[in-house]
C-alpha positions in Angstrom: 17.3 -60.1 203.0 15.2 -63.0 204.1 11.7 -63.8 202.9 9.6 -64.8 205.9 6.1 -66.2 205.9 4.3 -65.1 209.1 1.4 -67.3 210.2 -1.1 -65.9 212.6 -4.9 -65.9 213.1 -5.3 -62.1 213.0 -3.7 -59.5 210.7 -0.3 -58.5 212.2 -0.4 -55.3 210.1 -3.5 -53.8 211.6 -4.5 -55.6 214.8 -2.6 -54.1 217.7 -4.6 -55.8 220.5 -4.4 -59.5 219.8 -2.1 -61.4 222.2 -1.4 -58.0 223.8 0.0 -56.7 220.5 2.5 -59.4 220.1 1.5 -60.3 216.6 1.7 -56.7 215.4 5.0 -56.0 217.2 6.9 -59.2 216.2 5.9 -58.6 212.5 7.0 -55.0 212.7 10.3 -56.0 214.4 11.0 -58.6 211.7 10.5 -56.0 208.9 12.5 -53.2 210.7 15.7 -55.3 210.2 15.2 -55.4 206.5 13.4 -58.7 206.0 10.4 -59.3 203.7 7.4 -60.5 205.7 4.2 -62.0 204.2 1.2 -62.8 206.3 -0.7 -66.0 205.8 -4.0 -66.5 207.6 -5.5 -69.9 208.1 -9.1 -70.8 208.7 -9.7 -71.1 212.4 -13.4 -70.5 212.6 -14.8 -72.5 209.7 -18.1 -74.3 210.1 -16.4 -77.7 210.3 -13.9 -76.5 212.9 -16.8 -75.2 215.0 -18.5 -78.6 214.8 -15.3 -80.5 215.7 -14.7 -78.1 218.6 -18.1 -79.2 220.1 -17.2 -82.8 219.8 -13.8 -82.1 221.4 -15.6 -80.8 224.5 -17.6 -84.0 224.7 -14.5 -86.2 224.4 -11.9 -84.1 226.4 -14.0 -82.0 228.7 -15.3 -78.5 228.5 -12.2 -77.0 230.2 -9.7 -78.4 227.8 -7.8 -76.5 225.1 -9.0 -77.2 221.6 -5.9 -75.4 220.2 -3.8 -78.1 221.9 -5.2 -80.9 219.8 -3.8 -82.7 216.7 -7.2 -82.4 214.9 -7.2 -78.6 215.4 -3.7 -78.3 213.9 -4.5 -80.7 211.0 -7.6 -78.8 210.0 -5.9 -75.3 210.2 -2.8 -76.4 208.4 -4.9 -78.0 205.6 -6.5 -74.6 205.1 -3.2 -72.9 204.1 -3.1 -72.8 200.3 0.2 -71.0 199.8 3.4 -73.0 199.1 5.5 -72.6 202.2 8.6 -73.7 200.3 8.5 -70.4 198.4 9.8 -68.7 201.5 13.1 -68.8 203.4 11.7 -69.1 206.9 8.4 -69.8 208.5 7.6 -67.8 211.7 4.8 -68.8 213.9 4.1 -66.9 217.1 1.9 -69.1 219.4 -0.4 -71.4 217.4 1.2 -74.6 218.8 -1.3 -76.8 216.8 -0.2 -75.2 213.5 3.5 -75.7 214.3 2.9 -79.4 215.1 1.2 -80.0 211.7 3.3 -78.0 209.2 4.9 -80.1 206.5 7.8 -78.3 204.9 11.5 -78.4 204.2 11.9 -74.8 205.3 13.0 -73.9 208.8 10.2 -73.2 211.3 10.6 -70.7 214.1 8.1 -71.1 217.0 7.7 -68.3 219.5 5.7 -68.8 222.7 5.4 -67.7 226.3 4.2 -70.9 228.0 4.5 -74.6 228.3 1.7 -77.1 229.0 3.3 -78.5 232.2 3.5 -74.9 233.6 0.0 -74.0 232.6 -1.8 -76.8 234.6 -3.0 -75.4 237.9 -1.5 -72.0 237.1 -3.5 -70.7 234.1 -5.5 -73.8 233.3 -7.9 -75.3 235.8 -10.2 -78.3 235.6 -8.5 -80.0 232.6 -9.2 -83.7 232.3 -6.2 -86.0 232.2 -7.1 -86.9 228.6 -7.0 -83.2 227.6 -3.6 -82.7 229.4 -2.1 -85.7 227.7 -3.2 -84.5 224.3 -2.0 -81.0 224.9 1.5 -82.3 225.9 1.5 -84.6 222.8 0.8 -81.6 220.5 3.4 -79.4 222.2 6.0 -82.2 221.9 5.2 -82.5 218.2 5.4 -78.7 217.7 8.7 -78.1 219.6 10.4 -81.0 217.8 9.0 -80.0 214.4 10.3 -76.4 214.8 13.9 -75.8 213.7 14.2 -73.1 216.5 12.1 -72.6 219.6 12.0 -69.1 221.1 10.5 -68.5 224.5 9.5 -65.3 226.2 11.2 -66.3 229.5 13.8 -68.6 231.0 10.9 -70.1 233.0 9.2 -71.3 229.8 12.4 -72.3 228.0 13.7 -74.4 230.9 10.5 -76.3 231.2 10.3 -77.0 227.5 13.9 -78.3 227.4 13.1 -80.5 230.4 9.8 -81.8 229.2 10.6 -82.5 225.5 14.4 -83.1 225.6 15.0 -80.3 223.2 18.4 -79.4 221.9 19.5 -76.4 224.0 21.4 -74.9 221.1 18.1 -74.6 219.3 16.2 -72.9 222.1 16.4 -69.2 222.9 15.0 -66.7 225.2 13.8 -63.4 223.8 11.5 -61.4 226.1 8.5 -59.6 224.8 8.7 -55.9 224.2 6.2 -53.2 225.0 2.9 -52.7 223.2 3.7 -49.0 222.8 5.0 -47.2 219.7 8.8 -46.6 220.0 8.2 -43.0 219.1 6.4 -42.5 222.4 9.5 -43.6 224.3 11.9 -41.2 222.8 13.3 -38.5 225.0 11.8 -40.0 228.1 13.9 -39.0 231.1 14.5 -40.8 234.3 11.9 -40.4 237.1 13.1 -37.9 239.7 9.9 -36.9 241.5 11.0 -33.9 243.5 7.6 -33.6 245.2 6.4 -35.3 248.3 3.6 -37.0 246.5 4.1 -40.5 245.0 2.0 -41.6 242.0 1.7 -45.4 241.7 -0.1 -47.2 238.9 -1.9 -50.6 238.8 -2.4 -51.8 235.2 -4.1 -55.0 234.2 -7.4 -56.4 232.9 -7.9 -59.2 235.4 -8.4 -57.7 238.9 -8.1 -61.0 240.8 -5.2 -62.6 238.9 -3.2 -59.4 238.8 -3.5 -59.0 242.6 -5.6 -55.8 242.6 -6.8 -56.0 246.1 -3.2 -56.5 247.4 -2.2 -53.4 245.5 -5.0 -51.4 247.2 -4.1 -52.8 250.6 -0.5 -51.8 250.0 -1.4 -48.2 249.3 -3.7 -48.1 252.3 -0.8 -49.3 254.5 1.8 -46.9 253.1 -0.6 -44.0 253.6 -1.1 -45.0 257.2 2.6 -44.6 257.6 2.2 -40.9 256.6 3.2 -41.0 253.0 1.2 -39.1 250.4 0.6 -41.9 247.8 -2.0 -42.0 245.0 -3.0 -45.1 243.1 -4.1 -44.9 239.5 -6.0 -48.0 238.3 -6.4 -48.7 234.6 -7.3 -51.8 232.6 -10.2 -52.9 234.7 -13.6 -52.6 233.1 -15.9 -53.0 236.1 -14.1 -52.0 239.3 -16.0 -52.3 242.6 -17.5 -48.9 243.5 -16.1 -49.3 247.0 -12.6 -49.2 245.5 -13.4 -46.5 242.9 -14.6 -44.2 245.7 -11.5 -44.5 247.9 -10.0 -41.0 248.3 -6.5 -42.1 247.0 -7.8 -43.9 243.9 -7.8 -42.5 240.4 -9.8 -44.9 238.3 -9.3 -44.7 234.5 -11.2 -47.8 233.5 -10.3 -50.0 230.5 -8.2 -48.0 227.9 -8.4 -49.3 224.3 -5.1 -48.7 222.5 -6.9 -48.9 219.2 -8.7 -45.7 220.0 -6.5 -42.6 219.8 -8.0 -40.7 222.7 -7.7 -43.6 225.0 -4.2 -44.5 223.8 -3.1 -40.9 224.5 -4.6 -41.2 228.0 -2.6 -44.4 228.6 0.6 -42.8 227.4 0.2 -39.7 229.5 -0.5 -41.9 232.5 2.9 -43.5 232.2 4.6 -40.2 231.9 3.0 -39.0 235.2 3.5 -42.1 237.4 6.5 -43.0 239.5 6.1 -46.7 240.1 4.1 -49.7 238.9 2.6 -52.1 241.5 1.4 -55.4 240.2 1.2 -58.2 242.8 0.2 -60.7 240.1 -0.8 -64.3 241.1 0.2 -65.8 237.8 2.2 -64.4 234.8 3.8 -66.0 231.8 5.6 -62.8 230.9 3.9 -59.5 231.2 4.3 -56.9 228.5 3.2 -54.2 231.0 6.5 -54.5 232.8 8.3 -53.4 229.7 5.9 -50.6 229.1 6.8 -49.4 232.6 10.5 -49.8 232.0 10.2 -48.0 228.7 8.9 -44.9 230.5 11.5 -45.3 233.2 9.0 -46.5 235.8 10.2 -49.1 238.3 8.1 -52.1 239.3 7.0 -53.8 242.5 5.6 -57.3 241.7 5.7 -60.9 242.7 8.3 -63.6 242.0 6.2 -65.9 239.8 6.2 -67.4 236.3 8.5 -65.7 233.8 8.6 -62.3 235.5 12.4 -62.6 236.4 13.2 -61.8 232.8 11.3 -58.5 233.0 11.7 -57.3 236.6 15.2 -57.7 238.0 15.6 -57.3 241.8 17.5 -54.1 242.7 17.8 -53.1 239.1 14.5 -52.0 237.7 12.3 -53.0 240.7 11.7 -55.8 243.1 9.9 -59.2 243.0 8.4 -60.1 246.4 7.4 -63.6 247.4 4.0 -64.8 246.1 2.9 -64.9 249.7 3.6 -61.2 250.3 0.7 -59.2 251.7 -0.3 -55.6 251.1 1.6 -54.6 254.2 4.8 -56.3 253.0 4.4 -54.4 249.7 4.0 -51.2 251.6 7.1 -51.9 253.7 9.1 -52.5 250.5 7.8 -49.3 249.0 8.8 -47.4 252.2 12.2 -48.9 252.0 12.6 -47.7 248.4 11.5 -44.2 249.4 13.7 -44.1 252.5 16.8 -45.3 250.5 16.0 -42.8 247.7 16.2 -45.7 245.2 13.6 -44.4 242.7 16.1 -42.4 240.5 18.5 -45.3 240.1 15.7 -47.8 239.6 14.2 -45.5 237.0 17.5 -45.2 235.1 18.1 -48.9 235.2 14.5 -49.5 234.0 15.3 -47.5 230.8 18.5 -49.4 230.4 16.9 -52.9 230.7 14.2 -51.8 228.2 16.7 -50.5 225.6 19.2 -53.3 225.9 17.0 -56.4 226.1 13.3 -55.8 226.6 12.2 -53.7 223.6 10.9 -54.9 220.3 13.9 -53.2 218.7 16.2 -55.3 220.8 14.1 -58.4 220.0 14.4 -57.6 216.3 18.2 -57.4 216.5 18.4 -60.7 218.3 16.2 -62.5 215.9 18.1 -61.0 212.9 21.3 -62.7 214.3 19.4 -65.9 214.7 18.0 -65.7 211.2 21.5 -65.1 209.7 22.8 -68.2 211.5 19.8 -70.3 210.5 
């Protein structure tokens, strides 16, 4: 039994939404394997930090990342009053500035889904050279201060090893799981869909970045080919009325998993759909892919970022080139239908989820790592 201190800005015992549920799920996975986990919160919104943040914008530019500064980490680390040496291991998901500034003899495990060099021009835009330089300095300090660095994808791990000359034996890839209770995924059978109608879902909160219009264009194109396909759209708060009113669109809006009635609606949606379409423009990982796989729902997406650890071509779906149009997505969907691939893709989706991309699988992997540590 290992005593772990868990450092995060929000309560990982109650908050199921922060970082797409990652704080809650990683804490739960650590405890499920028999470890003792104690949460420590640092001060991240004190008056002094707010003042310093304003000065940061003057010095580094308004589009920089205050979290990726040494002063941010120093202030937050100083607010931790507990003696970290009373624990066996320190686990920090995200919070690169904290990891860079922790002073302890105990091993630190840092878990992240991105690397600065990958973020520039991908997720981050308009950063000054000064802000980028500082961000890389902080990330270098953090990854070298950590005893173990865990990444949510090979895409992120490979970049970190390259950028910071990390010891490959101390870097690991452990994909995110699903932000769904494991109880919901019990007794979920493979998708067979014996009807002529195909139910496709688009799930995301950022319409543009997630490629929403491409998804709509794909369904328009496949319907022109004579296929009866319906598109359910969830996660978007303010969807254009022109799209809402399309005859093949079922618009659910944003569903808050913290609210039981909306959570149930989200769960029931996954039970009813046959395929996830997400032509995302940028993605570090994508928990939604695992939510789909957990329900035996294959995915059509793009080959970008860390997605290859979540959607495997010909196994639980397909990754199309980032340049793929709605017509090309429609053509791929038609190919899947014509080749009767949905049953096998569905079965493989469940297998991928259970063997490597669930939080239970994550917990087992990190338990082995902790034992070796």
